[in-house]
C-alpha positions as CSV (number, residue, x, y, z in Angstrom):
1,X,33.9,36.1,99.6
2,X,32.2,33.1,97.3
3,X,32.3,29.4,98.8
4,X,35.1,28.0,96.9
5,X,34.3,24.3,98.1
6,X,31.2,24.5,95.7
7,X,33.4,25.6,92.6
8,X,34.1,22.2,91.3
9,X,30.4,21.7,90.7
10,X,30.7,24.4,88.2
11,X,32.7,22.7,85.4
12,X,34.1,24.6,82.4
13,X,32.1,23.6,79.4
14,X,34.0,23.3,76.0
15,X,32.7,23.1,72.5
16,X,35.4,22.0,70.2
17,X,35.5,21.4,66.5
18,X,37.7,18.4,65.2
19,X,38.4,20.0,61.9
20,X,37.4,17.1,59.7
21,X,34.8,17.3,56.6
22,X,31.8,16.6,58.6
23,X,32.9,19.3,61.5
24,X,35.6,21.5,60.1
25,X,37.0,24.7,61.6
26,X,35.1,27.8,61.3
27,X,37.4,30.5,59.6
28,X,37.4,34.2,61.3
29,X,38.0,37.4,59.9
30,X,37.3,39.7,62.6
31,X,38.5,43.3,63.5
32,X,39.1,43.8,67.4
33,X,40.5,46.6,69.4
34,X,43.4,46.4,71.8
35,X,42.7,46.7,75.4
36,X,44.9,46.4,78.4
37,X,47.7,45.1,75.9
38,X,45.4,42.2,74.4
39,X,42.4,41.1,72.2
40,X,40.4,38.5,72.9
41,X,39.4,36.4,70.1
42,X,35.9,35.1,69.4
43,X,37.1,31.5,69.3
44,X,40.2,29.6,70.3
45,X,42.5,29.5,67.1
46,X,44.1,26.4,65.7
47,X,47.8,26.2,66.5
48,X,48.5,24.6,63.3
49,X,46.8,27.2,60.9
50,X,48.2,29.9,63.2
51,X,46.6,33.5,64.0
52,X,47.6,36.4,61.2
53,X,47.6,39.9,62.2
54,X,47.0,42.7,59.5
55,X,46.5,46.7,60.1
56,X,48.3,49.9,61.1
57,X,50.3,49.8,57.9
58,X,52.7,47.3,59.7
59,X,53.9,43.6,58.9
60,X,53.0,41.9,62.2
61,X,55.2,38.9,63.4
62,X,54.2,36.3,65.9
63,X,56.5,35.0,68.3
64,X,56.3,32.6,71.1
65,X,59.0,33.7,73.4
66,X,61.0,36.9,74.2
67,X,60.3,40.7,74.3
68,X,57.1,42.0,72.5
69,X,58.3,44.8,70.4
70,X,56.2,47.3,68.6
71,X,55.5,44.8,65.5
72,X,55.2,41.7,67.4
73,X,52.3,39.8,69.1
74,X,51.8,36.3,71.1
75,X,48.9,33.9,70.9
76,X,47.7,32.2,73.9
77,X,46.2,29.0,72.0
78,X,44.4,27.5,75.0
79,X,42.4,30.8,76.0
80,X,42.1,32.4,72.4
81,X,43.8,35.9,73.5
82,X,46.3,37.6,71.6
83,X,48.9,40.0,73.3
84,X,50.8,43.0,72.2
85,X,53.2,45.8,73.2
86,X,51.8,48.6,75.3
87,X,52.6,51.0,72.2
88,X,49.6,49.5,70.5
89,X,47.1,50.2,73.0
90,X,43.6,51.2,71.6
91,X,44.4,50.3,67.8
92,X,41.8,48.3,65.8
93,X,43.4,45.1,63.9
94,X,42.2,42.6,61.9
95,X,42.6,38.9,63.0
96,X,42.5,35.8,60.6
97,X,42.4,32.2,62.1
98,X,40.6,29.0,61.9
99,X,38.3,28.6,65.2
100,X,38.4,25.5,66.8
101,X,35.5,26.6,69.3
102,X,35.5,28.1,72.8
103,X,35.4,27.1,76.5
104,X,32.7,28.5,78.6
105,X,33.6,29.5,82.4
106,X,31.1,29.6,85.1
107,X,30.8,33.0,86.5
108,X,32.1,31.3,89.9
109,X,35.5,30.8,88.4
110,X,36.1,34.5,87.0
111,X,37.3,36.6,89.7
112,X,36.9,40.5,89.7
113,X,38.8,41.3,92.9
114,X,41.9,39.7,94.3
115,X,44.4,40.3,97.0
116,X,47.6,38.7,95.4
117,X,46.9,35.1,94.5
118,X,43.7,35.1,96.5
119,X,40.5,35.7,95.1
120,X,38.3,38.2,97.4
121,X,35.2,38.4,94.5
122,X,33.8,36.5,91.8
123,X,31.6,37.4,89.0
124,X,29.2,35.1,90.4
125,X,29.1,37.0,93.9
126,X,28.6,40.3,91.9
127,X,25.7,38.5,89.8
128,X,24.2,37.3,93.2
129,X,24.5,40.9,94.7
130,X,23.0,42.5,91.5
131,X,20.0,39.9,91.8
132,X,19.2,40.5,95.4
133,X,19.2,44.2,94.7
134,X,17.2,43.7,91.7
135,X,14.5,41.5,94.1
136,X,14.8,44.6,97.0
137,X,14.3,47.4,94.2
138,X,11.3,45.4,92.7
139,X,9.6,44.8,96.5
140,X,10.3,48.7,97.1
141,X,8.7,49.3,93.6
142,X,5.5,47.2,94.4
143,X,5.4,49.0,97.8
144,X,5.5,52.4,95.9
145,X,2.6,51.2,93.5
146,X,0.6,50.1,96.5
147,X,1.0,53.5,98.3
148,X,0.5,55.5,95.1
149,X,-2.8,53.5,94.3
150,X,-3.8,54.3,97.9
151,X,-3.0,57.9,97.2
152,X,-5.1,58.0,94.0
153,X,-8.1,56.2,96.3
154,X,-7.8,58.8,98.9
155,X,-7.7,61.6,96.3
156,X,-10.7,60.2,94.6
157,X,-12.4,60.2,98.1
158,X,-11.5,63.9,98.9
159,X,-12.6,65.1,95.6
160,X,-16.0,63.2,96.3
161,X,-16.4,64.8,99.6
162,X,-15.4,68.3,98.0
163,X,-18.0,67.8,95.5
164,X,-20.4,66.7,97.9
165,X,-19.7,69.8,100.0
166,X,-20.1,72.2,97.4
167,X,-23.0,70.8,96.5
168,X,-24.3,71.2,99.8
169,X,-23.2,75.0,100.2
170,X,-24.5,75.8,96.5
171,X,-28.0,74.6,97.8
172,X,-27.9,75.9,101.4
173,X,-26.0,79.0,101.4
174,X,-27.9,82.1,102.2
175,X,-26.9,85.9,100.9
176,X,-29.3,88.3,102.4
177,X,-30.6,91.2,100.7
178,X,-32.9,94.1,101.4
179,X,-36.3,93.1,102.0
180,X,-39.2,93.9,99.6
181,X,-42.9,94.6,100.4
182,X,-44.6,92.2,98.2
183,X,-43.4,88.8,96.1
184,X,-44.0,90.9,93.1
185,X,-41.4,93.4,94.3
186,X,-38.6,90.9,94.2
187,X,-39.0,90.3,90.7
188,X,-38.5,93.7,90.0
189,X,-35.9,94.7,92.7
190,X,-33.9,91.5,92.0
191,X,-34.2,90.6,87.9
192,X,-31.0,88.9,88.1
193,X,-30.3,87.0,91.2
194,X,-27.5,84.6,92.2
195,X,-27.9,81.3,93.8
196,X,-28.5,81.8,97.6
197,X,-29.8,85.3,97.4
198,X,-32.4,85.5,100.1
199,X,-35.2,88.2,100.4
200,X,-38.0,88.8,103.1
201,X,-41.3,89.9,102.0
202,X,-43.1,92.1,104.5
203,X,-46.5,91.8,103.5
204,X,-46.7,87.8,104.0
205,X,-43.5,88.0,106.3
206,X,-42.0,85.1,103.9
207,X,-38.7,84.6,103.3
208,X,-37.7,83.3,99.7
209,X,-34.4,82.1,98.2
210,X,-33.3,81.7,94.9
211,X,-32.1,78.3,93.8
212,X,-31.1,79.0,90.1
213,X,-34.2,78.4,88.8
214,X,-37.2,79.9,91.2
215,X,-37.5,81.7,94.3
216,X,-38.2,79.2,96.8
217,X,-40.3,79.8,100.1
218,X,-38.1,78.9,102.9
219,X,-40.0,79.7,105.9
220,X,-41.7,82.7,107.5
221,X,-39.8,85.8,109.1
222,X,-40.8,88.5,111.3
223,X,-40.0,91.8,109.3
224,X,-40.2,95.0,111.2
225,X,-39.6,98.5,110.6
226,X,-39.0,101.4,112.8
227,X,-37.8,101.4,116.7
228,X,-38.3,98.9,119.6
229,X,-41.0,100.5,121.9
230,X,-40.2,100.4,125.7
231,X,-43.3,100.5,127.9
232,X,-41.8,101.4,131.3
233,X,-42.3,103.5,134.3
234,X,-38.8,104.7,134.3
235,X,-36.7,106.1,131.6
236,X,-34.3,103.8,129.7
237,X,-30.3,104.0,129.5
238,X,-30.3,103.4,125.8
239,X,-31.4,106.0,123.1
240,X,-32.4,103.1,120.8
241,X,-35.7,102.7,122.3
242,X,-39.4,104.8,122.0
243,X,-39.9,105.0,125.7
244,X,-43.7,105.1,126.6
245,X,-43.9,106.1,130.2
246,X,-47.2,104.2,131.9
247,X,-47.7,103.9,135.6
248,X,-49.9,101.2,135.3
249,X,-48.2,98.9,133.0
250,X,-45.3,96.4,133.5
251,X,-41.8,96.5,132.0
252,X,-42.3,95.5,128.6
253,X,-40.7,95.7,125.1
254,X,-43.0,96.1,122.0
255,X,-42.3,96.3,118.1
256,X,-43.8,99.1,116.0
257,X,-45.1,97.1,112.6
258,X,-46.4,98.6,109.5
259,X,-49.7,96.7,109.0
260,X,-53.4,97.7,108.1
261,X,-54.6,94.7,110.2
262,X,-54.5,94.2,113.7
263,X,-51.2,92.6,114.9
264,X,-50.4,89.8,117.2
265,X,-49.3,90.2,121.0
266,X,-45.5,91.8,121.3
267,X,-46.4,94.5,118.8
268,X,-47.9,98.1,118.8
269,X,-49.9,98.9,116.2
270,X,-50.6,102.5,115.0
271,X,-53.3,102.2,112.4
272,X,-53.5,105.4,109.9
273,X,-57.1,105.7,108.2
């Protein structure tokens, strides 16, 4: 409820004309719709010149007292309100009068909710609540904008990380293809390589990777052919070995290498003339 002790600090303001040559009344001819049995004039009408009502194919008569019949109306010359019978609700009528001006009431003096003769809520209270709601809404909007901005920053950061990750993957992935004997065989065997294709060259034991433009040397690799040779005095359990039995040799694994030059240690070399 509003603090009614402060209402008297909110005076009613009036702007009235005196009806002289210097300050004449303003003539009105306006069409208004009857709502809740009344029509609110733009200005306060001059009592001497009265209010004339026309429309709805009726001859309207103003009365000051008595029952409001279908063709009658009353005028409140202090507030600028014209009253009608309920049967005229919603009709649009024309009002002719001389306006003296208007009184302006503060929002704190206009009630919008009451209990009997007690005012529960005023227009000013409703305005204050609306202003508070607008402030809270603006705060929420500002917070939403802050969160949205942060989300945009995080999205941008994620895209940059994704781009960097894709770049790393694109430049480091290896898709191994069957080995070839010479470097020249790479060109003929894989004429249309994709990025990441990796091929070992047996002749030089070198591994090459296609980076999108060239076959790049990425290091050496032991390229073996055939079976693993097991030098042992006892037969192996696995059938994936070539077993060479020798009582004088310690247990040792060897590899068969296709080569026309002597191999290093750990390999069995079978030379064909």
